[in-house]
C-alpha positions in Angstrom: -11.1 -2.3 -10.3 -12.0 -5.0 -8.0 -11.4 -4.5 -4.5 -10.9 -8.1 -2.9 -8.6 -10.6 -4.3 -10.1 -14.2 -4.7 -7.6 -17.1 -3.3 -7.1 -18.6 -6.6 -5.2 -15.4 -7.7 -2.5 -16.1 -5.6 -1.8 -19.7 -6.8 -0.8 -21.6 -10.0 -3.3 -20.8 -12.4 -6.0 -23.2 -12.6 -9.3 -24.0 -14.6 -10.8 -20.5 -12.8 -8.0 -18.5 -14.3 -8.1 -19.7 -17.7 -12.1 -19.6 -17.9 -12.1 -15.9 -17.2 -8.9 -15.8 -19.5 -11.3 -14.2 -22.6 -12.3 -11.4 -20.1 -8.6 -10.9 -19.0 -7.8 -10.2 -22.4 -10.5 -7.5 -23.0 -9.5 -5.6 -19.8 -6.0 -5.9 -20.3 -6.3 -4.4 -23.8 -8.6 -1.8 -22.5 -5.8 -1.5 -19.2 -3.0 -1.3 -21.3 -4.8 1.4 -24.0 -5.8 3.5 -21.2 -2.0 3.6 -19.7 -0.4 3.8 -22.8 -2.8 6.7 -24.0 -3.1 8.7 -20.8 -3.2 12.5 -20.7 -1.4 13.4 -17.4 -1.2 16.8 -16.1 1.8 18.6 -14.9 1.7 19.8 -11.6 4.2 22.5 -10.2 6.0 19.9 -7.5 8.1 16.7 -8.1 5.6 13.7 -7.9 6.7 10.4 -6.7 4.3 7.3 -7.3 4.6 4.2 -4.8 2.4 1.4 -6.7 2.4 -2.0 -7.5 1.6 -4.6 -10.4 -1.7 -6.0 -9.1 -4.6 -5.5 -6.6 -3.7 -6.2 -3.4 -0.9 -5.0 -0.7 2.8 -5.0 -1.4 4.4 -2.7 1.3 3.6 0.4 -0.6 2.1 2.2 2.5 5.4 1.4 4.9 7.6 2.3 1.4 5.5 5.8 1.0 6.1 6.5 5.2 10.1 5.9 4.6 10.1 8.2 1.4 8.6 11.1 3.4 11.0 10.2 6.6 13.8 10.7 3.7 12.3 13.8 2.3 11.7 15.4 5.9 15.5 14.6 6.5 16.6 16.5 3.5 14.6 19.7 5.0 11.8 19.2 2.4 7.9 19.1 3.4 6.6 16.2 1.8 2.9 15.8 1.4 1.1 12.6 0.4 -1.8 12.2 -1.9 -4.3 9.5 -1.8 -7.7 8.5 -2.9 -8.7 7.6 0.4 -9.9 4.1 -0.2 -12.6 3.1 2.1 -13.7 6.6 3.3 -16.7 8.2 2.7 -15.9 12.0 2.0 -15.7 12.5 -1.9 -14.3 15.7 -1.7 -10.5 17.3 -1.5 -9.9 17.1 1.9 -6.9 17.9 4.4 -6.6 14.7 6.5 -6.6 15.6 10.3 -5.8 12.7 12.4 -6.7 14.2 15.7 -10.6 14.6 14.2 -11.1 12.2 11.3 -11.8 8.7 11.5 -11.3 5.9 9.0 -14.8 5.4 7.7 -13.9 9.1 6.5 -10.7 9.2 5.2 -9.8 5.7 4.8 -7.4 3.7 6.8 -4.4 4.4 5.1 -5.0 7.7 4.9 -4.6 8.1 8.9 -1.8 6.2 8.7 -0.1 8.6 6.1 -1.0 11.6 8.2 0.5 10.6 11.3 3.8 11.0 9.5 3.1 14.0 6.9 0.5 16.2 5.4 -1.7 14.3 3.7 -4.4 15.0 1.1 -7.5 12.6 0.1 -8.8 13.5 -3.1 -10.9 11.4 -5.7 -9.2 13.8 -8.4 -5.4 13.2 -8.5 -4.6 16.5 -9.9 -7.1 18.6 -7.7 -5.5 16.6 -4.6 -1.9 17.4 -6.0 -3.3 21.2 -6.1 -4.1 21.5 -2.8 -1.3 20.2 -1.3 0.8 22.9 -3.3 -1.7 25.4 -1.5 -0.5 23.9 1.8 3.0 23.9 1.5 4.2 20.8 0.2 7.2 20.9 -1.8 7.3 16.9 -2.9 4.2 14.9 -3.6 4.4 11.1 -2.6 1.2 9.3 -4.4 0.1 6.3 -2.6 -0.8 4.0 -5.3 -2.7 4.7 -8.8 0.1 4.2 -10.9 -2.2 2.5 -13.4 -4.5 5.2 -13.5 -2.5 8.4 -12.9 -3.6 11.7 -14.3 -0.4 13.2 -13.0 3.0 13.4 -14.7 4.8 10.9 -12.9 8.4 12.0 -12.1 9.8 8.9 -10.3 7.6 5.6 -10.4 8.5 3.3 -7.8 6.4 -0.1 -8.2 6.7 -2.6 -5.1 6.4 -6.3 -5.3 6.2 -8.8 -2.5 8.6 -11.6 -3.3 6.6 -14.5 -1.7 3.1 -13.3 -3.3 5.0 -11.8 -6.6 2.2 -11.5 -9.2 0.0 -14.5 -8.5 -1.3 -16.7 -11.3 0.2 -13.9 -13.7 -3.5 -13.2 -15.1 -4.8 -9.8 -15.5 -8.4 -9.1 -13.8 -10.5 -10.7 -13.3 -8.9 -14.0 -13.8 -6.0 -12.7 -11.7 -4.5 -9.7 -9.8 -2.6 -7.6 -12.5 -4.0 -4.3 -13.0 -2.5 -3.7 -16.6 0.0 -5.8 -18.9 3.3 -6.3 -17.1 5.2 -5.2 -20.5 3.1 -1.5 -20.4 3.6 -1.3 -16.5 7.2 -2.2 -16.9 7.9 0.6 -19.6 6.5 3.2 -17.8 7.4 2.5 -13.8 11.1 3.5 -12.7 12.5 1.2 -10.7 11.0 -1.7 -8.8 11.1 -2.4 -5.2 11.5 -6.0 -4.7 10.3 -6.7 -0.9 11.7 -10.0 1.3 13.9 -12.8 0.4 11.3 -15.1 -1.9 11.6 -15.7 -5.5 8.1 -15.1 -6.7 9.7 -11.7 -8.1 12.5 -13.1 -9.7 11.1 -12.8 -13.4 10.0 -9.3 -12.8 13.4 -8.3 -11.3 15.3 -10.4 -14.5 12.9 -8.2 -16.9 13.5 -4.9 -15.3 17.2 -5.3 -15.2 16.7 -6.2 -19.1 14.8 -3.0 -19.6 17.5 -0.8 -17.8 15.3 0.1 -14.6 16.9 -0.3 -11.2 16.2 -2.2 -8.8 16.2 -1.9 -4.9 16.1 -4.2 -2.3 13.9 -3.9 0.8 12.8 -5.9 4.1 9.4 -5.2 6.0 10.8 -5.6 9.4 8.6 -5.5 12.6 9.4 -3.3 15.4 10.0 -4.8 18.8 7.1 -5.5 20.9 7.7 -7.0 24.2 3.7 -7.5 25.0 3.6 -10.0 22.3 6.8 -12.4 22.4 6.3 -15.8 23.8 2.3 -14.8 24.5 -0.5 -16.8 23.3 -2.6 -15.0 20.6 -5.3 -15.0 18.6 -4.1 -12.6 15.7 -6.8 -10.9 13.4 -6.5 -9.0 10.3 -8.3 -7.3 7.5 -5.7 -6.7 5.3 -4.7 -7.8 1.6 -2.8 -10.6 2.6 -3.0 -11.5 6.4 -0.5 -14.5 6.1 1.9 -11.8 5.7 1.0 -10.4 9.0 0.8 -13.8 11.3 4.5 -14.7 9.6 5.2 -11.2 11.3 3.8 -12.0 14.3 5.7 -15.2 14.5 9.0 -13.4 13.7 9.0 -11.6 16.6 8.1 -14.3 19.0 4.4 -14.3 19.4 2.6 -17.5 19.6 -0.5 -17.5 17.2 -3.0 -20.1 18.4 -6.0 -18.8 16.8 -6.2 -16.6 13.3 -9.3 -14.6 11.9 -8.7 -13.3 8.8 -11.2 -10.6 7.1 -11.5 -8.8 4.1 -8.9 -6.1 3.0 -10.1 -2.2 5.0 -12.7 -4.1 6.7 -15.1 -2.3 8.8 -15.9 -4.9 12.1 -19.6 -5.5 13.0 -20.6 -5.8 16.3 -21.0 -9.3 16.5 -17.4 -9.8 14.8 -16.2 -7.4 17.5 -17.6 -9.6 20.3 -16.5 -12.8 18.6 -12.8 -11.4 18.9 -13.5 -10.2 22.8 -15.1 -13.3 23.9 -12.8 -15.7 22.1 -9.8 -14.2 23.4 -11.1 -13.9 27.0 -12.2 -17.8 27.1 -9.0 -19.0 25.9 -7.1 -16.7 27.8 -5.1 -15.5 24.8 -3.8 -11.9 23.8 -5.5 -10.0 20.8 -3.1 -8.9 18.2 -3.6 -6.9 14.9 -2.1 -4.6 12.1 -1.7 -0.9 12.5 -4.0 -0.6 9.6 -6.7 -2.5 11.7 -6.2 -0.3 14.7 -7.0 3.2 13.3 -10.2 1.6 11.6 -11.1 1.2 15.5 -10.0 4.2 16.9 -12.3 6.8 17.9 -15.5 5.1 19.1 -17.0 3.6 22.2 -18.4 0.6 23.5 -16.9 -2.5 22.5 -14.9 -1.4 19.6 -13.6 1.2 22.2 -12.9 -2.2 24.2 -11.3 -3.9 21.5 -9.1 -1.2 20.5 -7.8 -0.8 24.0 -7.0 -4.6 24.3 -5.7 -5.4 21.1 -1.7 -5.1 20.8 -0.3 -3.5 17.3 2.6 -5.1 15.6 4.3 -1.7 13.6 6.1 -2.4 10.8 8.9 -0.4 8.9 10.3 -0.9 5.4 14.3 -1.2 5.7 15.9 -0.8 2.3 19.1 -3.0 1.4 21.0 0.3 0.6 20.0 2.9 3.2 20.7 6.1 0.8 17.9 4.6 -1.8 15.3 6.5 -0.4 17.2 9.9 -0.5 18.2 8.8 -4.3 14.8 8.5 -5.5 14.0 11.7 -4.1 16.9 13.2 -5.8 16.5 11.7 -9.3 12.6 12.6 -8.7 13.3 16.4 -8.2 16.3 16.2 -11.2 13.2 14.8 -13.5 11.1 17.4 -12.3 13.2 20.2 -13.0 13.9 18.7 -16.4 10.3 18.8 -17.1 9.3 21.9 -15.9 12.2 23.3 -18.8 10.6 21.2 -21.5 7.1 22.8 -20.4 8.2 26.6 -20.8 
């Protein structure tokens, strides 16, 4: 899987996308066949997968966090399952946010572990069994919809309404991970995030297929340290522009922007550049929660950057406040029906 999304993926298909279309065709045939024929293991817990149609972020982690909070309100013990993307640990591990660094377990896993029990594992089945061993009674899988080796009791696919599925081409000509008809066949529901129109076609497809469509907004928490201040905003996420829009939404005055690749670990020169530019131009540094966890736990100028950078926290707000609870109830009902069939 491609780890970084080229900018041309997110604009109208041009000569680059069409030149790569033979490779996209081959990739799509393989990815679609793998999805359709995947042998999935059933595990002794309900499994909710939060995924997306494309390479790159669409709001999966905030969605997973909302589901975990809803599960805890129902008296359940949710457990997150992640591959620990960007981390160096390659064995099944329970994430400890007090001791692990992002370099070891990945930035998203650290964010999830602040909310609930989190296990990283290159093998989804091994990770699911570890969560069961740790006392979880519901698994929330962050990503892995197209490649899951677990039976999914509910697959929620998140789509951003500004970027949608980009140029609509499959990897490597575009950001789509597998043929849309196969993804649509296997998902349980779509979560449409935002008020743009880039996801309208997908929503219509889902409605025709009888799939549930939920609507949500990614809302920033109020931050008085940012509102009205001149800022240097930096982000190493899949869609930095979304972050910049969020900062402006809460009243921040961005004077300079600095974008880095998704899951980026900052070099000493990059850290020095951010600190020195902010000091020279008297700008307040601001970044994302995901970037902040990659800076945490270090010394020297990285520690200085972590201390000085203000963090914008965001939350996924469903239009229907009961939607997360309904998703969990449906997953549990599907799990119980599955267990009866397996006996």
